[in-house]
Backbone as CSV, one residue per row, in Angstrom:
resi,resn,N_x,N_y,N_z,CA_x,CA_y,CA_z,C_x,C_y,C_z
1,UNK,-114.467,36.755,-52.113,-113.256,36.000,-52.459,-113.378,34.538,-52.049
2,UNK,-113.960,34.297,-50.850,-114.125,32.930,-50.380,-115.027,32.126,-51.305
3,UNK,-116.057,32.785,-51.833,-116.957,32.086,-52.751,-116.230,31.695,-54.037
4,UNK,-115.302,32.563,-54.487,-114.516,32.235,-55.680,-113.628,31.024,-55.433
5,UNK,-113.001,30.989,-54.259,-112.132,29.859,-53.919,-112.945,28.575,-53.836
6,UNK,-114.130,28.657,-53.229,-114.993,27.467,-53.143,-115.391,26.989,-54.539
7,UNK,-115.717,27.942,-55.415,-116.089,27.581,-56.786,-114.905,26.962,-57.518
8,UNK,-113.695,27.479,-57.247,-112.492,26.924,-57.882,-112.251,25.500,-57.417
9,UNK,-112.410,25.263,-56.116,-112.217,23.909,-55.582,-113.211,22.940,-56.204
10,UNK,-114.465,23.393,-56.329,-115.484,22.544,-56.950,-115.177,22.282,-58.425
11,UNK,-114.522,23.250,-59.065,-114.263,23.136,-60.509,-112.965,22.406,-60.821
12,UNK,-112.165,22.055,-59.797,-110.870,21.425,-60.049,-110.958,20.157,-60.905
13,UNK,-111.919,19.246,-60.654,-112.002,18.063,-61.537,-112.260,18.434,-62.998
14,UNK,-113.113,19.430,-63.224,-113.393,19.849,-64.599,-112.174,20.540,-65.212
15,UNK,-111.474,21.345,-64.409,-110.259,21.997,-64.902,-109.206,20.955,-65.279
16,UNK,-109.106,19.897,-64.475,-108.154,18.833,-64.793,-108.538,18.132,-66.098
17,UNK,-109.839,17.883,-66.263,-110.297,17.274,-67.521,-109.949,18.168,-68.713
18,UNK,-110.148,19.474,-68.533,-109.802,20.403,-69.596,-108.304,20.431,-69.860
19,UNK,-107.502,20.340,-68.788,-106.052,20.309,-68.950,-105.618,19.057,-69.696
20,UNK,-106.267,17.929,-69.415,-105.930,16.685,-70.118,-106.189,16.833,-71.616
21,UNK,-107.311,17.447,-71.973,-107.615,17.672,-73.390,-106.547,18.568,-74.017
22,UNK,-106.157,19.619,-73.298,-105.123,20.527,-73.805,-103.787,19.807,-73.966
23,UNK,-103.445,18.944,-73.012,-102.194,18.180,-73.101,-102.219,17.242,-74.306
24,UNK,-103.351,16.566,-74.506,-103.476,15.646,-75.641,-103.330,16.403,-76.957
25,UNK,-104.003,17.532,-77.068,-103.908,18.334,-78.286,-102.481,18.827,-78.509
26,UNK,-101.840,19.274,-77.425,-100.484,19.817,-77.543,-99.485,18.742,-77.949
27,UNK,-99.495,17.614,-77.238,-98.529,16.558,-77.530,-98.801,15.892,-78.873
28,UNK,-100.083,15.650,-79.163,-100.428,15.054,-80.455,-100.098,15.979,-81.607
29,UNK,-100.466,17.256,-81.449,-100.158,18.231,-82.486,-98.663,18.417,-82.669
30,UNK,-97.914,18.407,-81.551,-96.458,18.578,-81.619,-95.802,17.397,-82.315
31,UNK,-96.280,16.181,-82.029,-95.707,14.994,-82.671,-95.933,15.037,-84.181
32,UNK,-97.163,15.345,-84.592,-97.457,15.439,-86.019,-96.681,16.581,-86.659
33,UNK,-96.609,17.716,-85.981,-95.885,18.875,-86.511,-94.409,18.555,-86.698
34,UNK,-93.816,17.812,-85.755,-92.401,17.475,-85.858,-92.144,16.565,-87.048
35,UNK,-93.002,15.576,-87.234,-92.844,14.674,-88.384,-92.942,15.453,-89.690
36,UNK,-93.966,16.296,-89.796,-94.142,17.089,-91.018,-93.000,18.078,-91.210
37,UNK,-92.514,18.666,-90.108,-91.429,19.638,-90.205,-90.172,18.992,-90.771
38,UNK,-89.841,17.803,-90.283,-88.644,17.119,-90.768,-88.812,16.702,-92.224
39,UNK,-89.965,16.108,-92.542,-90.198,15.638,-93.921,-90.207,16.810,-94.900
40,UNK,-90.989,17.841,-94.585,-91.094,18.988,-95.492,-89.802,19.808,-95.513
41,UNK,-89.137,19.905,-94.352,-87.882,20.648,-94.302,-86.805,19.992,-95.140
42,UNK,-86.685,18.666,-95.031,-85.703,17.951,-95.845,-86.068,18.009,-97.319
43,UNK,-87.374,17.877,-97.611,-87.806,17.945,-99.005,-87.530,19.321,-99.603
44,UNK,-87.623,20.363,-98.786,-87.386,21.724,-99.276,-85.920,21.959,-99.633
45,UNK,-85.033,21.124,-99.106,-83.610,21.263,-99.425,-83.186,20.318,-100.547
46,UNK,-84.119,19.523,-101.040,-83.785,18.557,-102.087,-83.452,19.273,-103.394
47,UNK,-82.478,18.747,-104.117,-82.055,19.404,-105.361,-83.002,19.122,-106.518
48,UNK,-83.897,18.155,-106.354,-84.850,17.825,-107.417,-86.105,18.686,-107.267
49,UNK,-86.491,19.370,-108.313,-87.636,20.288,-108.268,-88.941,19.557,-108.003
50,UNK,-89.070,18.314,-108.507,-90.329,17.596,-108.313,-90.545,17.189,-106.853
51,UNK,-89.491,17.239,-106.048,-89.614,17.008,-104.602,-89.718,18.340,-103.864
52,UNK,-88.883,19.286,-104.256,-88.790,20.562,-103.544,-90.032,21.427,-103.735
53,UNK,-90.542,21.526,-104.963,-91.658,22.442,-105.253,-92.943,22.044,-104.519
54,UNK,-93.380,20.770,-104.562,-94.590,20.412,-103.800,-94.450,20.683,-102.295
55,UNK,-93.241,20.440,-101.766,-93.027,20.709,-100.335,-93.180,22.194,-100.039
56,UNK,-92.632,23.045,-100.918,-92.752,24.487,-100.719,-94.212,24.935,-100.815
57,UNK,-94.963,24.338,-101.717,-96.377,24.700,-101.868,-97.152,24.377,-100.596
58,UNK,-96.919,23.190,-100.046,-97.606,22.783,-98.815,-97.233,23.712,-97.664
59,UNK,-95.948,24.003,-97.531,-95.484,24.865,-96.447,-96.105,26.249,-96.547
60,UNK,-96.064,26.841,-97.731,-96.582,28.201,-97.895,-98.099,28.247,-97.722
61,UNK,-98.785,27.182,-98.131,-100.246,27.165,-97.983,-100.646,27.178,-96.513
62,UNK,-100.054,26.287,-95.723,-100.462,26.184,-94.324,-99.880,27.306,-93.469
63,UNK,-98.774,27.900,-93.911,-98.274,29.088,-93.203,-99.109,30.314,-93.528
64,UNK,-99.668,30.335,-94.717,-100.361,31.533,-95.182,-101.841,31.566,-94.886
65,UNK,-102.367,30.511,-94.252,-103.785,30.494,-93.899,-103.940,30.400,-92.384
66,UNK,-105.053,30.886,-91.902,-105.289,30.963,-90.460,-105.545,29.588,-89.857
67,UNK,-105.009,29.364,-88.662,-105.271,28.119,-87.942,-106.757,27.960,-87.656
68,UNK,-107.422,29.054,-87.307,-108.852,28.989,-87.015,-109.640,28.581,-88.258
69,UNK,-109.289,29.139,-89.405,-109.968,28.776,-90.652,-109.714,27.310,-90.982
70,UNK,-108.488,26.835,-90.762,-108.181,25.429,-91.014,-109.010,24.520,-90.107
71,UNK,-109.152,24.911,-88.829,-109.994,24.143,-87.910,-111.434,24.080,-88.395
72,UNK,-111.962,25.226,-88.830,-113.334,25.273,-89.302,-113.521,24.422,-90.555
73,UNK,-112.550,24.449,-91.445,-112.640,23.641,-92.651,-112.663,22.155,-92.306
74,UNK,-111.761,21.736,-91.429,-111.661,20.323,-91.081,-112.891,19.838,-90.327
75,UNK,-113.457,20.696,-89.461,-114.545,20.235,-88.594,-115.937,20.523,-89.154
76,UNK,-116.100,21.671,-89.832,-117.435,22.059,-90.281,-117.646,21.909,-91.782
77,UNK,-116.577,22.031,-92.579,-116.745,21.973,-94.030,-116.604,20.554,-94.564
78,UNK,-115.634,19.803,-94.058,-115.444,18.437,-94.550,-116.691,17.565,-94.390
79,UNK,-117.468,17.693,-93.288,-118.707,16.907,-93.203,-119.679,17.186,-94.353
80,UNK,-119.651,18.403,-94.894,-120.497,18.720,-96.037,-120.058,17.971,-97.290
81,UNK,-118.775,17.550,-97.277,-118.233,16.791,-98.402,-118.234,15.290,-98.137
82,UNK,-118.815,14.903,-96.992,-118.946,13.482,-96.682,-117.877,12.920,-95.773
83,UNK,-117.061,13.779,-95.134,-115.998,13.309,-94.249,-116.188,13.921,-92.864
84,UNK,-116.494,13.081,-91.892,-116.690,13.543,-90.522,-115.494,13.146,-89.681
85,UNK,-114.797,14.117,-89.078,-113.612,13.854,-88.271,-113.941,13.974,-86.789
86,UNK,-113.311,13.130,-85.998,-113.429,13.241,-84.548,-112.858,14.590,-84.102
87,UNK,-113.518,15.283,-83.176,-113.029,16.613,-82.768,-111.580,16.622,-82.297
88,UNK,-111.193,15.625,-81.487,-109.818,15.597,-80.993,-108.833,15.386,-82.142
89,UNK,-109.148,14.444,-83.025,-108.280,14.209,-84.181,-108.228,15.441,-85.068
90,UNK,-109.356,16.104,-85.212,-109.415,17.322,-86.018,-108.499,18.397,-85.436
91,UNK,-108.524,18.556,-84.111,-107.666,19.547,-83.471,-106.193,19.219,-83.632
92,UNK,-105.839,17.950,-83.425,-104.450,17.527,-83.583,-103.992,17.723,-85.022
93,UNK,-104.848,17.370,-85.980,-104.494,17.493,-87.394,-104.262,18.949,-87.781
94,UNK,-105.159,19.835,-87.351,-105.023,21.253,-87.697,-103.758,21.845,-87.069
95,UNK,-103.520,21.541,-85.798,-102.319,22.055,-85.129,-101.054,21.509,-85.777
96,UNK,-101.062,20.215,-86.105,-99.888,19.604,-86.711,-99.584,20.173,-88.079
97,UNK,-100.615,20.358,-88.902,-100.410,20.899,-90.248,-99.920,22.344,-90.194
98,UNK,-100.551,23.142,-89.338,-100.207,24.556,-89.285,-98.790,24.777,-88.747
99,UNK,-98.505,24.202,-87.595,-97.197,24.436,-86.987,-96.111,23.569,-87.621
100,UNK,-96.508,22.472,-88.262,-95.527,21.692,-89.011,-94.967,22.481,-90.175
101,UNK,-95.807,23.320,-90.783,-95.339,24.165,-91.886,-94.318,25.181,-91.390
102,UNK,-94.587,25.778,-90.230,-93.607,26.708,-89.657,-92.327,25.964,-89.257
103,UNK,-92.504,24.771,-88.684,-91.346,23.991,-88.281,-90.483,23.573,-89.456
104,UNK,-91.104,23.363,-90.619,-90.336,22.984,-91.808,-89.325,24.062,-92.169
105,UNK,-89.687,25.322,-91.973,-88.755,26.415,-92.253,-87.606,26.416,-91.252
106,UNK,-87.899,26.054,-90.004,-86.843,25.945,-88.997,-85.868,24.840,-89.387
107,UNK,-86.402,23.690,-89.796,-85.548,22.563,-90.195,-84.716,22.945,-91.411
108,UNK,-85.342,23.536,-92.408,-84.624,23.919,-93.626,-83.504,24.906,-93.309
109,UNK,-83.802,25.904,-92.491,-82.791,26.899,-92.149,-81.649,26.318,-91.343
110,UNK,-81.960,25.398,-90.410,-80.915,24.806,-89.581,-79.994,23.915,-90.412
111,UNK,-80.569,23.172,-91.350,-79.746,22.322,-92.216,-78.853,23.177,-93.107
112,UNK,-79.415,24.273,-93.619,-78.624,25.163,-94.471,-77.503,25.844,-93.692
113,UNK,-77.668,25.972,-92.360,-76.674,26.655,-91.539,-75.483,25.772,-91.173
114,UNK,-75.610,24.458,-91.398,-74.485,23.565,-91.111,-73.364,23.869,-92.109
115,UNK,-72.147,24.126,-91.642,-71.055,24.477,-92.557,-70.876,23.448,-93.671
116,UNK,-70.705,23.914,-94.877,-70.583,23.037,-96.031,-69.393,22.078,-95.920
117,UNK,-68.242,22.509,-95.352,-67.126,21.559,-95.216,-67.477,20.284,-94.454
118,UNK,-68.497,20.351,-93.576,-68.909,19.152,-92.859,-69.436,18.092,-93.823
119,UNK,-70.284,18.526,-94.756,-70.813,17.597,-95.761,-69.713,17.127,-96.702
120,UNK,-68.823,18.037,-97.062,-67.737,17.675,-97.965,-66.810,16.649,-97.329
121,UNK,-66.586,16.793,-96.014,-65.755,15.812,-95.316,-66.439,14.445,-95.303
122,UNK,-67.767,14.435,-95.137,-68.499,13.169,-95.145,-68.435,12.519,-96.527
123,UNK,-68.478,13.335,-97.578,-68.342,12.806,-98.937,-66.960,12.193,-99.121
124,UNK,-65.948,12.889,-98.596,-64.574,12.380,-98.701,-64.408,11.048,-97.978
125,UNK,-65.216,10.846,-96.927,-65.170,9.581,-96.192,-66.052,8.509,-96.818
126,UNK,-66.607,8.832,-98.002,-67.429,7.888,-98.762,-68.736,7.534,-98.053
127,UNK,-69.301,8.519,-97.293,-70.603,8.311,-96.679,-71.682,8.369,-97.759
128,UNK,-72.729,7.568,-97.566,-73.884,7.660,-98.447,-74.672,8.927,-98.083
129,UNK,-75.567,9.401,-98.974,-76.380,10.579,-98.625,-77.122,10.413,-97.302
130,UNK,-77.664,9.219,-97.039,-78.362,8.970,-95.782,-77.407,9.083,-94.600
131,UNK,-76.210,8.494,-94.739,-75.238,8.569,-93.660,-74.772,9.995,-93.415
132,UNK,-74.614,10.771,-94.485,-74.205,12.177,-94.318,-75.249,12.949,-93.529
133,UNK,-76.510,12.726,-93.871,-77.575,13.446,-93.171,-77.738,12.941,-91.744
134,UNK,-77.733,11.625,-91.575,-78.024,11.022,-90.275,-76.886,11.192,-89.278
135,UNK,-75.643,11.100,-89.728,-74.501,11.094,-88.824,-73.787,12.437,-88.708
136,UNK,-73.902,13.268,-89.741,-73.107,14.497,-89.757,-73.974,15.754,-89.728
137,UNK,-74.857,15.886,-90.703,-75.587,17.145,-90.874,-76.701,17.309,-89.846
138,UNK,-77.585,16.319,-89.742,-78.767,16.485,-88.896,-78.430,16.662,-87.411
139,UNK,-77.459,15.906,-86.839,-77.147,16.149,-85.415,-76.709,17.586,-85.140
140,UNK,-75.958,18.188,-86.059,-75.542,19.574,-85.857,-76.719,20.528,-86.060
141,UNK,-77.554,20.230,-87.051,-78.723,21.074,-87.299,-79.725,20.968,-86.155
142,UNK,-79.863,19.771,-85.568,-80.826,19.544,-84.498,-80.560,20.456,-83.305
143,UNK,-79.281,20.615,-82.957,-78.937,21.493,-81.829,-79.347,22.936,-82.102
144,UNK,-79.315,23.346,-83.373,-79.710,24.712,-83.726,-81.228,24.854,-83.835
145,UNK,-81.904,23.755,-84.116,-83.363,23.802,-84.294,-84.105,23.992,-82.986
146,UNK,-83.570,23.430,-81.892,-84.361,23.297,-80.664,-84.887,24.631,-80.130
147,UNK,-84.070,25.710,-80.023,-84.638,26.966,-79.500,-85.835,27.486,-80.301
148,UNK,-85.753,27.587,-81.653,-86.951,28.040,-82.371,-88.098,27.037,-82.313
149,UNK,-87.780,25.745,-82.251,-88.846,24.751,-82.117,-89.530,24.864,-80.758
150,UNK,-88.776,25.272,-79.737,-89.383,25.500,-78.413,-90.422,26.611,-78.498
151,UNK,-90.076,27.683,-79.193,-91.035,28.782,-79.365,-92.288,28.303,-80.094
152,UNK,-92.100,27.492,-81.131,-93.255,26.980,-81.880,-94.099,26.058,-81.010
153,UNK,-93.450,25.268,-80.153,-94.199,24.372,-79.268,-95.077,25.164,-78.309
154,UNK,-94.538,26.247,-77.762,-95.332,27.081,-76.862,-96.485,27.741,-77.624
155,UNK,-96.215,28.203,-78.841,-97.273,28.781,-79.664,-98.348,27.744,-79.971
156,UNK,-97.918,26.510,-80.251,-98.883,25.434,-80.523,-99.750,25.177,-79.296
157,UNK,-99.123,25.148,-78.116,-99.886,24.935,-76.895,-100.948,26.011,-76.717
158,UNK,-100.567,27.257,-76.951,-101.538,28.348,-76.813,-102.581,28.298,-77.926
159,UNK,-102.165,27.846,-79.114,-103.116,27.723,-80.213,-104.167,26.659,-79.968
160,UNK,-103.860,25.700,-79.083,-104.843,24.654,-78.779,-106.094,25.219,-78.123
161,UNK,-106.023,26.461,-77.616,-107.201,27.086,-77.003,-108.328,27.280,-78.010
162,UNK,-107.983,27.281,-79.309,-109.013,27.427,-80.337,-109.897,26.187,-80.444
163,UNK,-109.477,25.101,-79.783,-110.247,23.861,-79.861,-111.656,24.018,-79.306
164,UNK,-111.865,25.022,-78.462,-113.211,25.235,-77.923,-114.197,25.595,-79.031
165,UNK,-113.690,26.078,-80.171,-114.564,26.413,-81.298,-115.070,25.164,-82.019
166,UNK,-114.433,24.011,-81.782,-114.904,22.780,-82.420,-115.452,21.824,-81.356
167,UNK,-116.034,22.409,-80.326,-116.804,21.696,-79.314,-115.962,20.829,-78.387
168,UNK,-114.659,21.101,-78.288,-113.821,20.381,-77.337,-113.786,21.135,-76.010
169,UNK,-113.939,20.401,-74.934,-113.951,21.026,-73.610,-112.530,21.056,-73.051
170,UNK,-111.717,21.920,-73.648,-110.327,22.040,-73.231,-110.223,22.975,-72.040
171,UNK,-108.985,23.353,-71.704,-108.776,24.203,-70.531,-109.450,25.559,-70.684
172,UNK,-109.363,26.143,-71.867,-110.001,27.438,-72.091,-111.512,27.352,-71.897
173,UNK,-112.107,26.275,-72.388,-113.554,26.077,-72.210,-113.909,25.992,-70.726
174,UNK,-113.123,25.232,-69.967,-113.418,25.075,-68.544,-113.187,26.368,-67.772
175,UNK,-112.225,27.166,-68.191,-112.011,28.472,-67.566,-113.221,29.373,-67.809
176,UNK,-113.766,29.307,-69.013,-114.967,30.097,-69.311,-116.147,29.641,-68.452
177,UNK,-116.260,28.333,-68.219,-117.320,27.828,-67.352,-117.131,28.309,-65.917
178,UNK,-115.862,28.378,-65.487,-115.591,28.907,-64.147,-115.986,30.374,-64.066
179,UNK,-115.720,31.118,-65.119,-116.098,32.535,-65.136,-117.609,32.704,-65.029
180,UNK,-118.328,31.854,-65.745,-119.786,31.944,-65.691,-120.305,31.565,-64.314
181,UNK,-119.622,30.628,-63.663,-120.069,30.195,-62.342,-119.792,31.217,-61.258
182,UNK,-118.661,31.899,-61.359,-118.290,32.872,-60.324,-118.732,34.295,-60.673
183,UNK,-118.860,34.574,-61.957,-119.160,35.931,-62.392,-117.968,36.868,-62.243
184,UNK,-116.793,36.300,-61.947,-115.585,37.093,-61.725,-114.593,36.807,-62.857
185,UNK,-114.517,37.719,-63.806,-113.656,37.513,-64.972,-112.179,37.538,-64.586
186,UNK,-111.791,38.486,-63.738,-110.384,38.619,-63.354,-109.902,37.360,-62.646
187,UNK,-110.676,36.862,-61.715,-110.280,35.672,-60.964,-110.183,34.449,-61.882
188,UNK,-111.193,34.240,-62.698,-111.261,33.032,-63.528,-110.136,32.995,-64.555
189,UNK,-109.972,34.082,-65.281,-108.929,34.083,-66.297,-107.537,34.255,-65.677
190,UNK,-107.493,34.749,-64.436,-106.223,34.730,-63.711,-105.779,33.302,-63.439
191,UNK,-106.727,32.459,-63.052,-106.436,31.030,-62.872,-105.970,30.422,-64.195
192,UNK,-106.648,30.804,-65.281,-106.256,30.293,-66.593,-104.841,30.696,-66.974
193,UNK,-104.484,31.939,-66.699,-103.132,32.408,-66.993,-102.086,31.584,-66.257
194,UNK,-102.350,31.328,-64.987,-101.386,30.567,-64.175,-101.231,29.145,-64.711
195,UNK,-102.351,28.497,-65.027,-102.302,27.114,-65.507,-101.578,27.011,-66.843
196,UNK,-101.877,27.932,-67.760,-101.185,27.916,-69.054,-99.691,28.207,-68.873
197,UNK,-99.370,29.128,-67.970,-97.962,29.464,-67.739,-97.196,28.259,-67.190
198,UNK,-97.788,27.560,-66.225,-97.117,26.395,-65.635,-96.867,25.335,-66.699
199,UNK,-97.872,25.074,-67.531,-97.726,24.079,-68.602,-96.636,24.507,-69.584
200,UNK,-96.653,25.772,-69.968,-95.648,26.278,-70.912,-94.250,26.197,-70.309
201,UNK,-94.130,26.482,-69.022,-92.814,26.456,-68.377,-92.272,25.031,-68.315
202,UNK,-93.151,24.066,-68.052,-92.720,22.664,-68.031,-92.226,22.240,-69.415
203,UNK,-92.959,22.624,-70.452,-92.534,22.308,-71.821,-91.190,22.951,-72.134
204,UNK,-91.004,24.192,-71.681,-89.739,24.888,-71.930,-88.575,24.184,-71.243
205,UNK,-88.776,23.741,-69.999,-87.713,23.028,-69.281,-87.337,21.742,-70.007
206,UNK,-88.336,21.015,-70.497,-88.059,19.769,-71.212,-87.259,20.041,-72.483
207,UNK,-87.658,21.066,-73.225,-86.948,21.408,-74.450,-85.534,21.903,-74.153
208,UNK,-85.358,22.624,-73.036,-84.023,23.071,-72.655,-83.109,21.884,-72.354
209,UNK,-83.656,20.845,-71.713,-82.870,19.647,-71.452,-82.492,18.944,-72.755
210,UNK,-83.423,18.920,-73.720,-83.104,18.337,-75.023,-81.991,19.115,-75.709
211,UNK,-82.019,20.446,-75.567,-80.975,21.262,-76.168,-79.624,20.984,-75.519
212,UNK,-79.616,20.868,-74.195,-78.363,20.559,-73.496,-77.817,19.216,-73.968
213,UNK,-78.696,18.238,-74.085,-78.263,16.905,-74.519,-77.715,16.939,-75.936
214,UNK,-78.395,17.664,-76.828,-77.953,17.741,-78.215,-76.592,18.411,-78.328
215,UNK,-76.394,19.495,-77.586,-75.113,20.197,-77.638,-74.008,19.400,-76.962
216,UNK,-74.372,18.674,-75.893,-73.380,17.860,-75.212,-72.861,16.763,-76.123
217,UNK,-73.736,16.185,-76.928,-73.314,15.125,-77.843,-72.391,15.651,-78.930
218,UNK,-72.481,16.956,-79.181,-71.572,17.582,-80.150,-70.303,18.104,-79.491
219,UNK,-70.266,18.026,-78.152,-69.099,18.491,-77.421,-68.988,19.993,-77.325
220,UNK,-70.137,20.698,-77.390,-70.097,22.159,-77.361,-70.841,22.733,-76.154
221,UNK,-71.107,21.923,-75.155,-71.821,22.422,-73.988,-71.698,21.455,-72.835
222,UNK,-72.248,21.805,-71.677,-72.196,20.908,-70.521,-73.009,19.647,-70.784
223,UNK,-72.623,18.577,-70.112,-73.362,17.324,-70.268,-74.646,17.378,-69.448
224,UNK,-75.551,16.440,-69.724,-76.787,16.359,-68.956,-76.486,16.103,-67.486
225,UNK,-75.440,15.317,-67.218,-75.051,15.029,-65.835,-74.636,16.302,-65.116
226,UNK,-73.900,17.171,-65.820,-73.456,18.423,-65.196,-74.650,19.320,-64.881
227,UNK,-75.621,19.357,-65.777,-76.773,20.231,-65.595,-77.644,19.758,-64.442
228,UNK,-77.812,18.441,-64.326,-78.705,17.885,-63.306,-78.011,17.648,-61.969
229,UNK,-76.701,17.905,-61.898,-75.991,17.692,-60.649,-76.510,18.640,-59.575
230,UNK,-76.832,18.083,-58.410,-77.377,18.891,-57.315,-76.309,19.813,-56.755
231,UNK,-75.130,19.270,-56.550,-74.038,20.054,-55.997,-72.998,20.301,-57.079
232,UNK,-72.429,21.512,-57.107,-71.393,21.777,-58.102,-70.164,20.923,-57.829
233,UNK,-69.462,20.587,-58.913,-68.269,19.771,-58.778,-67.200,20.540,-58.009
234,UNK,-66.551,19.870,-57.058,-65.531,20.530,-56.244,-64.275,20.796,-57.066
235,UNK,-63.691,21.936,-56.837,-62.467,22.305,-57.520,-61.289,21.941,-56.629
236,UNK,-60.289,21.320,-57.204,-59.102,20.920,-56.442,-58.301,22.179,-56.092
237,UNK,-58.358,22.576,-54.816,-57.711,23.810,-54.405,-56.191,23.693,-54.392
238,UNK,-55.689,22.451,-54.431,-54.246,22.272,-54.405,-53.606,22.647,-55.737
239,UNK,-54.434,22.700,-56.799,-53.892,23.049,-58.101,-53.466,24.511,-58.085
240,UNK,-52.275,24.769,-58.464,-51.788,26.137,-58.531,-51.095,26.597,-57.262
241,UNK,-51.129,25.747,-56.181,-50.483,26.152,-54.942,-48.966,26.167,-55.142
242,UNK,-48.339,27.189,-54.678,-46.901,27.283,-54.765,-46.413,27.930,-56.038
243,UNK,-47.325,28.291,-56.924,-46.909,28.961,-58.154,-46.693,30.445,-57.892
């Protein structure tokens, strides 16, 4: 056991380097996925077929094909066609395209779930289509999107482990190197489980705060100040005395 701990201490700089690669892939992929999710999700709700149909085709294509196959195509097949992509960019692109397609369905469903009278009221107030979406529909849909988007973000983070197949030395790669160094599979991948869990939990906390903020702005939940308050607000005990 002591030898495993010594090997872990020696491997900490490499594990940190691998974690940095995983963080870059996760955040970069999430940013691209969010942009694509909003664009494709809004396009999927468009009443014009020439906008809606291409968006649906893109969404169904990337949802219906494997992330691993997409990675292989971008990294190993495109060079055969004369296009060489940087491994990190390739990983971010594959993650963004794949999970952006799933996110587009979340956006489309959340927008469709906003009560129709909300849009009708905005029309009655003479809002432009952009104002209706920006001021009325999207803020309400955003609060509904966050929980499923949190799940997709965690899935994207775990999907970044496939980056080792395109020669990136991410956290999974470094965990495998630790396993080879110690010869102890349980110990090495146990460390990997803990590190991935901590990262996922931090992402979940951040997304939960975004959800609280979104709901607070709609007046349907506690404010960010209430959530982050160290001590609970004191209740005036004099209220109700003598009744």
